[in-house]
C-alpha positions as CSV (number, residue, x, y, z in Angstrom):
1,M,2.3,40.5,4.0
2,D,-1.2,41.3,4.9
3,F,-3.2,38.9,2.8
4,I,-1.2,35.7,3.3
5,T,0.9,34.5,6.2
6,W,4.4,33.0,5.8
7,P,3.2,29.5,6.8
8,Q,0.5,29.7,4.2
9,L,3.0,30.8,1.6
10,W,5.3,27.9,2.4
11,V,2.3,25.4,2.1
12,L,1.3,27.0,-1.2
13,L,4.9,26.6,-2.4
14,G,4.9,23.0,-1.2
15,I,1.8,22.2,-3.2
16,L,3.2,23.9,-6.3
17,F,6.4,21.8,-6.0
18,L,4.3,18.7,-5.8
19,I,2.4,19.6,-8.9
20,A,5.7,20.3,-10.7
21,E,6.9,16.8,-9.6
22,L,3.8,15.2,-11.1
23,L,4.6,16.9,-14.4
24,S,8.4,16.2,-14.4
25,V,8.8,12.9,-12.5
26,S,12.4,13.9,-11.7
27,F,12.3,13.3,-7.9
28,V,13.8,16.8,-7.3
29,F,10.6,18.8,-6.7
30,T,9.5,16.3,-4.1
31,F,12.3,17.3,-1.9
32,L,11.7,21.0,-2.5
33,S,8.1,20.3,-1.4
34,V,9.2,18.6,1.8
35,G,11.5,21.5,2.5
36,A,8.6,23.9,2.0
37,F,6.2,21.9,4.2
38,V,8.7,21.5,7.0
39,T,9.5,25.3,6.8
40,A,5.7,26.0,7.1
41,L,5.5,23.8,10.2
42,V,8.5,25.3,12.0
43,T,7.2,28.8,11.1
44,V,3.8,28.0,12.6
45,L,5.6,26.7,15.8
46,G,7.6,30.0,15.9
47,I,11.0,28.5,15.5
48,T,11.7,30.5,12.3
49,P,10.2,33.9,12.9
50,N,11.8,35.8,10.0
51,L,12.4,35.2,6.3
52,T,16.1,34.7,6.7
53,T,15.7,31.8,9.1
54,Q,12.9,30.4,7.0
55,L,15.0,30.4,3.9
56,F,17.8,28.7,5.8
57,C,15.5,26.1,7.1
58,F,14.1,25.5,3.6
59,A,17.6,25.1,2.1
60,V,18.9,22.8,4.9
61,V,15.8,20.5,4.9
62,T,15.7,20.4,1.1
63,V,19.4,19.5,0.7
64,L,19.3,16.9,3.5
65,T,16.3,15.1,2.2
66,L,17.6,15.3,-1.4
67,V,21.0,13.9,-0.4
68,T,19.6,11.1,1.8
69,G,16.4,10.2,-0.1
70,R,16.7,10.6,-3.8
71,K,18.6,7.4,-4.7
72,P,16.6,5.1,-2.5
73,L,13.3,6.6,-3.8
74,R,14.5,6.3,-7.4
75,R,15.5,2.6,-6.9
76,W,12.2,1.8,-5.2
77,F,10.2,3.6,-7.9
78,E,12.1,1.9,-10.8
79,S,11.7,-1.5,-9.2
80,R,7.9,-1.0,-8.9
81,T,7.5,0.1,-12.5
82,K,9.5,-2.7,-14.3
83,K,7.3,-4.5,-16.8
84,Q,7.0,-8.0,-15.3
85,E,3.3,-8.5,-15.4
86,Y,3.4,-11.0,-18.3
87,I,6.6,-12.9,-17.4
88,E,4.6,-16.0,-16.8
89,S,3.7,-16.2,-20.5
90,V,7.3,-16.8,-21.6
91,G,7.6,-20.3,-23.2
92,D,3.9,-20.6,-23.8
93,K,2.5,-21.4,-27.3
94,A,0.2,-19.0,-29.2
95,T,-1.3,-18.9,-32.8
96,V,-0.5,-16.2,-35.3
97,T,-3.8,-14.5,-36.3
98,E,-2.3,-11.7,-38.5
99,T,0.9,-12.5,-40.4
100,I,4.0,-11.1,-38.6
101,P,6.2,-9.4,-41.3
102,A,10.0,-9.8,-41.1
103,S,10.5,-6.4,-39.7
104,G,7.1,-5.4,-38.5
105,E,4.3,-6.2,-36.1
106,G,1.5,-8.8,-36.5
107,R,-1.0,-10.3,-34.0
108,I,-1.2,-13.6,-32.0
109,F,-4.0,-15.2,-30.2
110,Y,-3.0,-16.1,-26.6
111,R,-5.2,-16.8,-23.6
112,G,-8.4,-15.8,-25.3
113,T,-7.1,-12.4,-26.5
114,E,-5.2,-11.0,-29.4
115,W,-1.7,-9.5,-28.7
116,A,0.7,-7.5,-30.8
117,A,3.7,-9.6,-31.7
118,V,7.1,-9.3,-33.5
119,S,9.4,-12.0,-34.7
120,E,12.5,-12.6,-32.5
121,H,14.8,-13.2,-35.5
122,H,13.1,-10.8,-37.9
123,E,11.6,-13.5,-40.0
124,S,8.1,-13.6,-41.5
125,I,5.6,-15.8,-39.7
126,M,2.4,-16.6,-41.5
127,A,-1.1,-16.5,-40.0
128,G,-2.2,-19.8,-38.6
129,Q,1.3,-20.9,-37.6
130,A,2.1,-21.8,-34.0
131,V,4.6,-19.7,-32.2
132,V,6.4,-19.7,-28.8
133,I,6.5,-16.5,-26.7
134,R,10.2,-15.8,-26.0
135,R,9.7,-12.6,-24.0
136,M,7.3,-9.6,-23.5
137,E,8.1,-6.0,-24.2
138,G,5.4,-4.2,-22.5
139,S,2.2,-5.6,-24.0
140,R,3.9,-6.8,-27.2
141,A,5.1,-10.4,-27.5
142,V,8.4,-11.4,-29.1
143,V,7.9,-14.8,-30.7
144,R,9.5,-17.4,-32.8
145,P,8.0,-20.3,-34.8
146,A,7.1,-23.3,-32.6
147,S,9.5,-26.2,-33.1
148,V,11.4,-28.6,-31.0
149,G,14.5,-26.3,-31.0
150,S,12.5,-23.2,-30.0
151,L,11.3,-24.8,-26.8
152,L,14.8,-25.0,-25.4
């Protein structure tokens, strides 16, 4: 190869694998990328002088990192992306600003802002009625009418 060296090719492959990971979010291309970058490094150092040893290095590093790192990385990523930012609102009262139909979405006024809301028990809740937030599903509140029993 006259126009590109083997280490440059491995770095280019590593970058392409990273782009593929951003598009797929499968945590597989990440490890292919690591394999490509490590292969580029050992090729620059002269440890893998020919294509056969480079491919072997790429395969070994990719498989080792995939086997040892995929599950912990997935667990970490899933724990970081769980929707818990509004957990503190559970149990708080709000006011319905747009009637919540039995099997649809309405709006509530809570902490100075309007939120999408659905009824916990699929019952219609009229505008102006007080409700209690039972849980959050993303940025949508699941509510029930405010009463003594709903606060328990």
